[in-house]
KOLVODO-230905 format. One record per residue (C-alpha): x, y, z. Coordinates in pm, whole numbers, plus 32768, in hexadecimal, padded with zeros to 4 digits. Layout:
<pts>
PT      X      Y      Z
PT      X      Y      Z
...
</pts>
This chain:
<pts>
PT      X      Y      Z
PT   7E8F   7217   8BA1
PT   7EA0   7371   8B08
PT   7D76   7454   8B4C
PT   7C9A   74D6   8A2D
PT   7D1E   7634   8A74
PT   7E88   75CA   8A56
PT   7E3D   7504   891B
PT   7D94   7633   8882
PT   7EBA   770A   88E0
PT   7FB1   7614   884A
PT   7EED   7616   8704
PT   7EF6   7790   86FA
PT   8069   7796   8740
PT   80A8   768F   8636
PT   7FF4   7769   8537
PT   80C8   788F   859E
PT   821C   77E4   857D
PT   82C1   7867   843E
PT   8358   778B   8335
PT   84AB   782D   835E
PT   84C4   77CB   84CB
PT   8449   7669   847F
PT   8561   7626   838A
PT   8662   76DD   845B
PT   862D   7608   858E
PT   863A   74B3   84E7
PT   87B2   748D   8504
PT   88AC   74D8   8612
PT   899B   756E   8512
PT   88CB   7647   8426
PT   8940   764C   82BE
PT   89FD   778B   8277
PT   8A25   77EA   83E5
PT   8B79   7873   8449
PT   8C59   777D   84FF
PT   8C6C   7794   8679
PT   8D83   786E   86FE
PT   8E0D   78C2   8852
PT   8D0F   79DC   886C
PT   8BE3   794C   87B6
PT   8B30   7801   87DD
PT   89F4   7777   8738
PT   8908   76F4   8842
PT   87FB   75FB   87DD
PT   86EC   7543   8897
PT   8585   74CE   88B1
PT   8473   7572   8981
PT   8364   7489   8A06
PT   822C   749E   8ADA
PT   829C   742E   8C35
PT   815E   7364   8C6C
PT   811A   72C1   8B1C
PT   8283   72BF   8A9E
PT   8201   7334   894E
PT   82D1   7438   888B
PT   8256   75A0   88AD
PT   826A   7678   8771
PT   827F   77F1   8770
PT   8343   7813   88B7
PT   8413   7950   88C4
PT   8580   790D   891D
PT   863F   7A49   8979
PT   879D   7A93   89F4
PT   875C   7B3B   8B43
PT   87A9   7CAC   8B4D
PT   8790   7CCC   89D2
PT   8681   7CC9   88CB
PT   872E   7BBC   8801
PT   8675   7A77   87DE
PT   85B1   797E   8710
PT   847E   78A0   8732
PT   8443   772A   8732
PT   83C7   7677   85FF
PT   829C   758D   85E8
PT   8370   7470   8675
PT   83DF   7547   879D
PT   8545   756B   8721
PT   860E   76AC   8719
PT   876D   771F   86C1
PT   8806   7864   873A
PT   8962   78F4   870C
PT   89DA   7990   8854
PT   8B00   7A73   889D
PT   8BBE   7A30   89E3
PT   8AE5   78FE   8A13
PT   8B92   788A   8B50
PT   8B12   79BA   8C0D
PT   89C2   79D7   8B5A
PT   8867   7974   8BD2
PT   8748   7905   8AF4
PT   85E3   7972   8B40
PT   84C7   788D   8AC7
PT   836A   7927   8AB7
PT   8220   78D0   8A14
PT   80B6   792D   8A40
PT   801E   7843   8B43
PT   8169   77D1   8BDB
PT   8241   784C   8CFB
PT   8372   7909   8C7E
PT   84B3   784C   8CD2
PT   8627   789F   8CC7
PT   875C   77C3   8CA8
PT   88CE   781B   8CA8
PT   8985   778B   8B79
PT   8ADC   7750   8C12
PT   8B9F   7657   8B40
PT   8A6C   75B4   8AA3
PT   8A24   75A9   892F
PT   88CC   7508   8957
PT   87CF   75A9   8A41
PT   8680   74F7   8A56
PT   855C   7582   8B1D
PT   841D   74F9   8BB8
PT   831C   760C   8BEB
PT   8218   7614   8D00
PT   80B5   767C   8CAD
PT   8055   77D1   8D3B
PT   7EE6   779B   8D90
PT   7EA9   7908   8DEB
PT   7F3C   7992   8CA6
PT   7E8E   788D   8BD0
PT   7D41   78F4   8C68
PT   7D8B   7A5F   8C14
PT   7DE1   7A04   8AAE
PT   7C9C   7950   8A74
PT   7B9F   7A2A   8B28
PT   7C33   7B85   8B5F
PT   7B27   7C76   8ADF
PT   7A9B   7B51   8A1E
PT   7BBA   7B68   8924
PT   7CD6   7A72   88EB
PT   7E2C   7B10   88E1
PT   7ECB   7A97   87A2
PT   801B   79E6   8795
PT   811D   7AB6   86E0
PT   8068   7BFA   8739
PT   814D   7CA8   882D
PT   80E4   7DD3   88FF
PT   81D9   7E8D   89DA
PT   818F   7E4E   8B47
PT   8111   7CED   8B0C
PT   81BD   7BBF   8BA6
PT   8243   7B3A   8A5B
PT   837C   7BA9   89A9
PT   838F   7C11   883C
PT   841C   7B17   8745
PT   8499   7B89   85F5
PT   845D   7A8A   84E7
PT   84EC   7A83   838B
PT   839D   7A76   82DC
PT   838E   7997   81AD
PT   8507   795D   81B0
PT   8576   77F2   81B6
PT   86C3   7848   8253
PT   8797   77E1   8378
PT   876A   782C   84E6
PT   8825   7973   84D6
PT   8725   79F4   83DD
PT   861E   79D8   84ED
PT   86EF   7AA8   85DB
PT   86AD   7C19   85FF
PT   871B   7D50   86B7
PT   85E7   7DEA   8751
PT   868D   7F29   87C6
PT   8661   7FA8   8661
PT   84F4   7FF1   86AD
PT   8539   80EE   87BB
PT   8684   817C   8747
PT   863D   819C   85D4
PT   8780   80E3   8586
PT   87C6   7F77   854A
PT   88E6   7EAA   85CF
PT   896F   7DCF   84B6
PT   88EC   7C6D   84BC
PT   88EF   7B54   83BA
PT   878D   7BB7   8352
PT   87E6   7D26   8330
PT   8923   7CDF   8269
PT   8891   7BF5   8167
PT   88FF   7C67   800A
PT   879B   7CB0   7F97
PT   877F   7DC3   809B
PT   8893   7E8F   7FF6
PT   87A2   7F14   7EEF
PT   867D   7FF7   7F3B
PT   8579   7F21   7E8F
PT   860F   7DC5   7E7B
PT   84F7   7CD0   7EC8
PT   83D8   7DC4   7E85
PT   82CF   7D42   7D96
PT   820A   7E0B   7C96
PT   8100   7DB0   7B98
PT   8186   7DA6   7A36
PT   80E4   7EA2   794D
PT   80DD   7ECB   77D6
PT   80CA   8039   777B
PT   7F8B   80AB   76D0
PT   7FA4   80B4   7557
PT   7EFF   8199   7459
PT   7DA3   8144   73DE
PT   7D07   81AA   7295
PT   7BCC   8272   72D0
PT   7B16   81E2   71A2
PT   7B36   8086   723C
PT   7B3B   80D2   73B2
PT   7A96   821F   73FB
PT   7A5A   81D3   756E
PT   7B58   81D1   7689
PT   7AD3   8154   77D8
PT   7B80   8139   7929
PT   7B45   8148   7A9E
PT   7BBA   827D   7B56
PT   7CE6   824F   7C37
PT   7D48   833B   7D51
PT   7E60   825F   7DD6
PT   7FAE   8311   7DE6
PT   808E   8209   7E86
PT   816B   81F5   7D53
PT   81E0   835C   7D75
PT   8256   8344   7EDD
PT   82F8   81F4   7E8F
PT   83AF   828B   7D64
PT   841B   83A9   7E45
PT   84A6   82AC   7F3E
PT   857A   8208   7E2F
PT   8601   8352   7DAC
PT   864F   83D7   7F07
PT   8713   8299   7F49
PT   87DF   82CD   7E0C
PT   873D   81CF   7D24
PT   8652   81D8   7BFC
PT   850F   8118   7C3D
PT   84B3   7FD8   7B86
PT   83E2   801E   7A52
PT   82AB   7F77   7ADB
PT   82BE   8040   7C1E
PT   8268   8172   7B4D
PT   80F2   819D   7B12
PT   80C6   82E6   7A5A
PT   7F60   8322   7ACE
PT   7FCE   8309   7C3A
PT   80E1   8405   7BFC
PT   7FE0   84EF   7B61
PT   7EE5   84C3   7C79
PT   7FDE   84FE   7D90
PT   7FB8   8673   7D4D
PT   7E8F   8754   7D81
PT   7E11   882A   7C60
PT   7D2F   895B   7C61
PT   7C0E   88C4   7BA1
PT   7AAC   8958   7BAD
PT   79EE   88CC   7CD7
PT   7886   8851   7CCA
PT   7796   8974   7D04
PT   770E   8984   7E66
PT   75AC   8954   7DE5
PT   7607   8829   7D0C
PT   7592   86D2   7D80
PT   76C6   8639   7CDF
PT   77FE   8618   7DBB
PT   78EB   8625   7C8E
PT   792E   870A   7B66
PT   79E1   86CF   7A1A
PT   7ACD   87C7   7970
PT   7B9A   87A9   782F
PT   7CBB   8856   777F
PT   7D7C   8827   7638
PT   7EDB   8893   75D3
PT   8008   8823   7509
PT   80BA   86EE   758B
PT   820F   8750   761E
PT   82BF   8609   75C7
PT   8231   85F7   7465
PT   81D9   874D   73D1
PT   811D   86A9   72B0
PT   8029   8617   73AB
PT   7F35   86B3   749F
PT   7EFA   8673   7611
PT   7D9A   866C   76A1
PT   7D6F   8690   7817
PT   7C3D   860A   78CC
PT   7C1B   8683   7A32
PT   7B23   8617   7B3D
PT   7AF5   86DC   7C7D
PT   7A3D   8648   7DA7
PT   797D   8728   7E94
PT   7A4B   87AF   7FB4
PT   79BD   8781   8110
PT   7A46   8825   8247
PT   7AC3   872A   8347
PT   79CE   87AD   844C
PT   78AD   8764   8360
PT   7917   8604   8301
PT   7835   84E9   837A
PT   78A8   8421   84AB
PT   79C3   832D   846C
PT   79B1   81BF   84D2
PT   7B1C   8159   849E
PT   7BD4   8014   84DE
PT   7D50   8029   84DA
PT   7DCE   7ED8   845B
PT   7F44   7ECA   849C
PT   803A   7DC1   842B
PT   811E   7D7B   8556
PT   81D2   7C50   84BF
PT   834A   7C2C   84C8
PT   837E   7CD3   8377
PT   82E8   7E17   8401
PT   83FC   7E49   8500
PT   84E0   7F44   8450
PT   84B4   80BA   8492
PT   8418   80FC   833B
PT   82FB   800A   8384
PT   8243   7FDC   84CD
PT   82DE   810B   857D
PT   8285   81E5   844F
PT   8123   8159   8446
PT   80FB   8199   85BB
PT   816D   8301   8591
PT   8078   8334   8471
PT   7F52   829F   852C
PT   7FA3   837D   8655
PT   7F8C   84AD   8571
PT   7E3A   8435   84F7
PT   7DC0   83F1   8658
PT   7E06   855B   86B8
PT   7D17   85CA   85A2
PT   7BF2   84FB   861E
PT   7AB3   85A0   8694
PT   79DC   8529   87B9
PT   78E0   848D   86C8
PT   79EE   83B5   8623
PT   7A42   8256   869A
PT   7B82   818C   8671
PT   7BCD   801D   86AF
PT   7D24   7F7B   8693
PT   7D55   7E1E   8605
PT   7EAD   7D84   85DC
PT   7F22   7C48   8532
PT   805B   7B78   8521
PT   8040   79FC   8548
PT   7ECF   7A3C   858D
PT   7DF0   7B6B   85C5
PT   7D85   7C1B   8703
PT   7CB5   7D46   8770
PT   7D9A   7E2A   8837
PT   7CA5   7F4B   8860
PT   7B2A   7F33   8843
PT   7A78   8056   8795
PT   7AD6   818A   885D
PT   7A4D   82ED   882D
PT   7B2C   8404   87B3
PT   7AEC   84B5   88FD
PT   7BE2   83BD   8999
PT   7D18   83FA   88C1
PT   7E0F   8394   89CE
PT   7D74   823A   89E8
PT   7D9D   820F   8870
PT   7EFF   829D   8871
PT   7F69   81B6   898C
PT   7EE6   8085   88CF
PT   7FA4   80EB   8794
PT   80E0   812C   885B
PT   80E1   7FD2   88F7
PT   80F9   7F19   87AC
PT   8236   7E5B   875D
PT   828F   7D79   863A
PT   82D4   7C03   863B
PT   824A   7ACB   8592
PT   81C9   7A4C   8445
PT   80B0   7AF7   8385
PT   7F44   7A82   837E
PT   7EBB   7BA2   82AF
PT   7D76   7AF3   825A
PT   7D1E   7ABE   83C8
PT   7D69   7C2B   8411
PT   7C8C   7CA5   82F7
PT   7B6B   7BCD   836A
PT   7B80   7C49   84D0
PT   7BA1   7DB4   8462
PT   7A70   7DA3   8380
PT   79AE   7CEC   848D
PT   7A04   7DFD   8589
PT   79A1   7F10   8495
PT   7855   7E65   844B
PT   7801   7E41   85BD
PT   77FE   7FBC   85DD
PT   7789   8006   847B
PT   76D8   8154   8451
PT   7630   818D   8302
PT   765D   8305   832C
PT   77CF   82E5   8388
PT   7916   82A4   82D6
PT   794E   8132   831C
PT   7AB1   80D6   82BF
PT   7BCC   7FE2   8304
PT   7D2A   807A   82F2
PT   7E25   7F66   82A7
PT   7F96   7FB1   82E4
PT   808B   7EA8   8268
PT   81A2   7E4D   8178
PT   80AB   7D52   80E3
PT   8187   7C22   811F
PT   807C   7B33   819E
PT   80EB   79CB   81D4
PT   7FF0   7924   82BF
PT   7E89   78CC   8263
PT   7E11   7971   8122
PT   7F55   79E1   8082
PT   7F14   79C6   7F0B
PT   7EA3   7AFF   7E56
PT   7D65   7A54   7DDA
PT   7CFE   79DE   7F36
PT   7D3D   7B31   7FD6
PT   7C89   7BED   7EC2
PT   7B5A   7B07   7EE0
PT   7B56   7B42   8056
PT   7B49   7CBA   8017
PT   7A3F   7C9A   7F08
PT   7964   7BD2   7FF6
PT   7987   7CE0   8102
PT   7959   7E1D   8033
PT   77E5   7DE5   8007
PT   77C3   7E34   8179
PT   77FB   7FA5   8131
PT   794B   7FAB   81E3
PT   7A5B   8054   8115
PT   7BCF   8004   811B
PT   7D01   80E6   8128
PT   7E52   803A   80F9
PT   7F95   80D3   817B
PT   80CC   802A   80F2
PT   8220   804C   8197
PT   8380   7FBE   819D
PT   846C   7F47   8092
PT   850B   7E00   802C
PT   83CA   7D31   8038
PT   82BF   7E33   7FE1
PT   819E   7D7F   7F35
PT   812F   7EAE   7E6F
PT   8056   7DF4   7D76
PT   7F9B   7D42   7E8D
PT   7F61   7E81   7F54
PT   7EDA   7F3B   7E27
PT   7DF5   7E19   7DCA
PT   7D67   7E05   7F2C
PT   7D19   7F79   7F2B
PT   7C76   7F63   7DD3
PT   7BA2   7E37   7E33
PT   7B48   7ED0   7F84
PT   7AAF   8014   7EFE
PT   7BD4   80D9   7F85
PT   7D20   8181   7F47
PT   7E8F   8127   7F64
PT   7FA9   8205   7FE2
PT   8115   81B7   8024
PT   81B7   8252   8157
PT   8324   829D   810F
PT   834A   8391   8231
PT   8287   8439   8349
PT   8239   8568   8272
PT   8181   8484   817F
PT   80C3   83E6   82A0
PT   8057   8541   830D
PT   7FF2   859B   81AA
PT   7F1C   8465   817C
PT   7E82   844B   82D6
PT   7E6D   85B6   8345
PT   7E84   86B2   8228
PT   7DA5   85D8   814C
PT   7CD3   8547   8264
PT   7B8C   856F   81A7
PT   7C0C   84F6   8056
PT   7CBD   83C8   80E7
PT   7BAB   835C   81D3
PT   7A5C   83DF   8153
PT   79CC   8369   8007
PT   78E0   8455   7F4F
PT   78B6   837E   7E16
PT   78F5   8210   7DD4
PT   7919   8137   7C9E
PT   7981   8268   7BD4
PT   79C0   8219   7A65
PT   7A24   82EE   793C
PT   79D5   82B1   77CF
PT   7A65   8393   76C5
PT   79D8   8396   7563
PT   7ABD   842A   745B
PT   7A45   84E8   732A
PT   7AD3   8445   71ED
PT   7ABE   8594   713A
PT   7BBE   8626   722D
PT   7C7E   84FC   72B6
PT   7D29   83E9   71EE
PT   7DD0   832C   730C
PT   7DE3   834A   7486
PT   7E85   82A3   75AF
PT   7E3C   82BE   7722
PT   7F73   831C   77EA
PT   7F7B   822F   7913
PT   7E56   8177   79B4
PT   7ECB   8030   7918
PT   7E40   7F61   7A39
PT   7CF6   8020   7A47
PT   7C7A   7FE7   78E4
PT   7B14   7F70   78B0
PT   7A4F   7EE7   778B
PT   7966   7FDF   76E2
PT   7835   7F21   775D
PT   78AF   7F34   78C5
PT   7861   80A8   78CD
PT   76E8   8072   78E1
PT   7703   7F3C   79BC
PT   76BE   7FA7   7B22
PT   773D   7E5C   7BA6
PT   789A   7EA3   7B24
PT   7984   7F17   7C36
PT   7A45   8058   7BF6
PT   7AF9   816C   7CB4
PT   7A9E   8243   7DDF
PT   7ABF   83BA   7E11
PT   7AFA   8456   7F64
PT   7A99   85B3   7FD6
PT   7B6F   86B6   7F22
PT   7C1E   85BA   7E43
PT   7C8B   861B   7CE6
PT   7CC3   851F   7BD0
PT   7D86   8566   7A92
PT   7D8E   849E   7951
PT   7E57   84F7   781C
PT   7E1E   8483   76B7
PT   7F27   84A5   75AB
PT   7E6F   84F1   7469
PT   7ED8   84D6   72FE
PT   7DFC   85D7   724E
PT   7D63   8597   70FB
PT   7E4E   861A   6FEE
PT   7F83   8604   70CB
PT   80CA   8631   700E
PT   813B   84DA   7084
PT   8009   83F8   70A3
PT   8035   82B0   715A
PT   7F99   81F1   7039
PT   7F85   825F   6ECF
PT   7E2F   8291   6E32
PT   7DAD   8153   6D8F
PT   7DB3   814C   6C14
PT   7C87   806B   6BD7
PT   7B9B   80EB   6CE5
PT   7B4D   8257   6C9B
PT   7AB5   831C   6DBB
PT   7947   837B   6DB3
PT   78FE   84E9   6DFB
PT   7813   852F   6F1D
PT   76BD   85CA   6ED2
PT   76CD   8745   6EB7
PT   75E4   8766   6FE4
PT   76F0   86C5   70C1
PT   7825   8773   7039
PT   7821   8899   712B
PT   77D9   87B8   7255
PT   78E9   86C2   71F8
PT   79E6   87D3   71B9
PT   79B8   887E   730D
PT   79B5   874F   73F4
PT   7AFF   86A0   7435
PT   7A6F   85A5   7529
PT   795E   8573   762C
PT   79A3   8500   778F
PT   7898   8435   783F
PT   78AC   83E1   79B0
PT   77DF   82F0   7A82
PT   77E0   82E8   7BFD
PT   7714   8260   7D20
PT   76C9   82F9   7E6F
PT   77A7   8260   7F81
PT   7698   816B   7FEA
PT   75DA   816E   7E9F
PT   75A9   805C   7D9E
PT   7535   8121   7C6B
PT   7623   81FF   7BAB
PT   75ED   8362   7B32
PT   7671   83EA   79E8
PT   772F   852E   79A2
PT   77BA   85A4   7852
PT   78A3   86B8   77DC
PT   7922   86FD   7676
PT   7A7A   8784   7621
PT   7A63   8886   750A
PT   7B4C   8976   745E
PT   7CAA   8972   73D0
PT   7DEB   890F   747D
PT   7ECA   8A30   74E6
PT   803C   8A27   752A
PT   80BB   8980   7667
PT   8147   8AD1   76D9
PT   7FE9   8B68   76DE
PT   7F49   8A44   7797
PT   7EE1   8A68   7901
PT   7FDE   8A3A   7A19
PT   7F36   88F7   7A86
PT   7F36   886F   7923
PT   80AB   88B3   78F6
PT   8105   881D   7A45
PT   8036   86E4   7A02
PT   80DF   86C1   78AF
PT   8233   86D8   7959
PT   81D3   85CB   7A54
PT   815D   84E3   793E
PT   829F   8522   787D
PT   8369   84D4   79B9
PT   82B1   8388   79DB
PT   82F2   832B   7872
PT   8464   8376   7897
PT   8479   82A1   79D3
PT   83C7   8185   791E
PT   849D   81BB   77E6
PT   8358   81C8   7725
PT   835C   818B   75B1
PT   8268   82AF   759B
PT   834A   83B0   7646
PT   839D   8456   74F8
PT   8485   8581   7522
PT   8464   858D   769E
PT   85A1   85D1   7764
PT   85E8   8602   78D6
PT   864C   876B   7898
PT   850B   87B8   77D8
PT   843C   8713   78E9
PT   84E7   87E3   79F5
PT   84AC   8927   7933
PT   833F   88D6   78F7
PT   82FF   887B   7A64
PT   83C9   899C   7AF2
PT   8301   8A94   7A22
PT   81B8   89FF   7A9B
PT   81EC   89F2   7C13
PT   80E2   8AF9   7C50
PT   8098   8B58   7DB9
PT   8115   8A05   7E3A
PT   80B1   8A4D   7FA3
PT   8117   88F4   801E
PT   825E   88E7   7F58
PT   8215   879A   7EAC
PT   8246   8828   7D4E
PT   8399   88B7   7DAE
PT   83F2   8760   7E3A
PT   838B   86C5   7CEE
PT   847F   87A5   7C33
PT   8591   872F   7D1F
PT   8534   85C3   7CDA
PT   854E   85FF   7B63
PT   86B0   867D   7B9B
PT   8701   854D   7C6E
PT   867B   8462   7B63
PT   8747   8514   7A58
PT   8881   84E5   7B26
PT   8836   8375   7B5C
PT   87C7   8328   79FA
PT   8924   82BD   7998
PT   8940   81D2   7AC3
PT   88CA   8068   7ADB
PT   8761   8057   7B4A
PT   86BD   7F6C   7C3C
PT   8605   7E4B   7B9E
PT   85AF   7E11   7A33
PT   858A   7F4B   7965
</pts>
């Protein structure tokens, strides 16, 4: 009779077995698999428990001396295509069992009975009081990595991988790597559909309300597409995230001010429609030197499932987290949680004074398995709460492509999980990576629901920017649930539209509702919002004046006031652990000057917005062209100490060159 420990292990392994491997192993001749040749042969078989004779799922089957292999399905079956099979040896390994080898010879069916490893099983269950999770592979452990084609109901060859790609940075062609969908930079990525903001009539809708958003994942993702020679899908372009990728020289909160944020405004002619005006609302969060930041209680939550195997995923995440680790102070603490088929604690909370311990734990991670994102999130939040410090920055840093397929995998279930956890005071930072199955919409939603921010890592420089150069802004919140409400003056403004922020809009009554979730601001963050305005008396009004409803003149006592104010910006925020909001307000007064006389930051922001509208093929892009966008941006680079504005000008040129080429996805 099987022991309770072995039964528990079998259940865990069953949960970890991916759907792709299950279907792949059901037949001895997988549909679509290449025919056997003199050099290649498809080997099939069933792996069973030697004592109970029950099938064992999740067993790693490798060709000895290589990193090519697969894993058994829930019924214990596997199928593996082997080169030079007559001389090859298969290695069967699984947590809790003795690793065994068998030479293939002339066989086409290789079955295996595994013997329970009592010593290893004991270590799995009780080592440091933590169960090592199936599918979570750490270099130096007794198990081998198994690449699994996550969520792909394909044949056995689709569950086969070349693991040398992790260390070499290159990938040997395999059926998974050569699937047609992989030929395009973003094939398989998913984005939330957005309807561009329309114009509103001030007399009917004088209030515009939205939650602040400091995410900038869209910009680095757009950059990835352009650098790979393709225009991005329309819905991958979120104009507000393009705007907020850059830093602007806005007035900072006075040192003596109790408020951690400050509002600034500016008005000028609209570059893509000279008959309109462009209003800029800027918010600057207080800058705090890294040495003066509160202690950090961080939990790295890393997806180590099979889909994270390529060099632009787990290896990139590891490199980024190593950069962050080197910035830690002695008072900071870091824990490392990983998840694949299940979740496991690889490193308990460790002080920043032991960086090598943290670096070694990060370095040992290796990808393989399905993806139980919900289980990982639960364990990460639980770990953060165990060491919660009300005076510290308590945060989970999730790194993943977002392709969860075990446990909670629907957007609604994952979002509810995050909502339930955010009341604990633990914030969430989401780092997206990879291409081909990037779940962008899911990653952004998790960050929004988790009182956090979302960045996309397209290269190591971006990882350094997010985790090192902007350490405070990314990881330390100075204001939460930040909302803006703009009231337009009908004496100056006939119509308006908010440029971007389509998925951050709120109802007018939400502004005063402190229970309504909104955005977070980190130390030193800047936020920019642009409104395209149709002034009263414009040469080309959006709507003609009504014939049967004559306007009523305002009382004389209000004429001067109404004439000077264009709009008033109101902002509400809460302290990081507060529950009651505070109100700030700032009017925008004066006339609109020419775009040429606007500030450098205003002109650059206008160029970025115009770039986004061109990429989205916006109906509101007016007279905008790539050449005009390049000129406007190039003349507004300013000091550009980090070179990001110069890079933007280069991206505009790339987009112009690609604009006549077919784009990825629906446009």
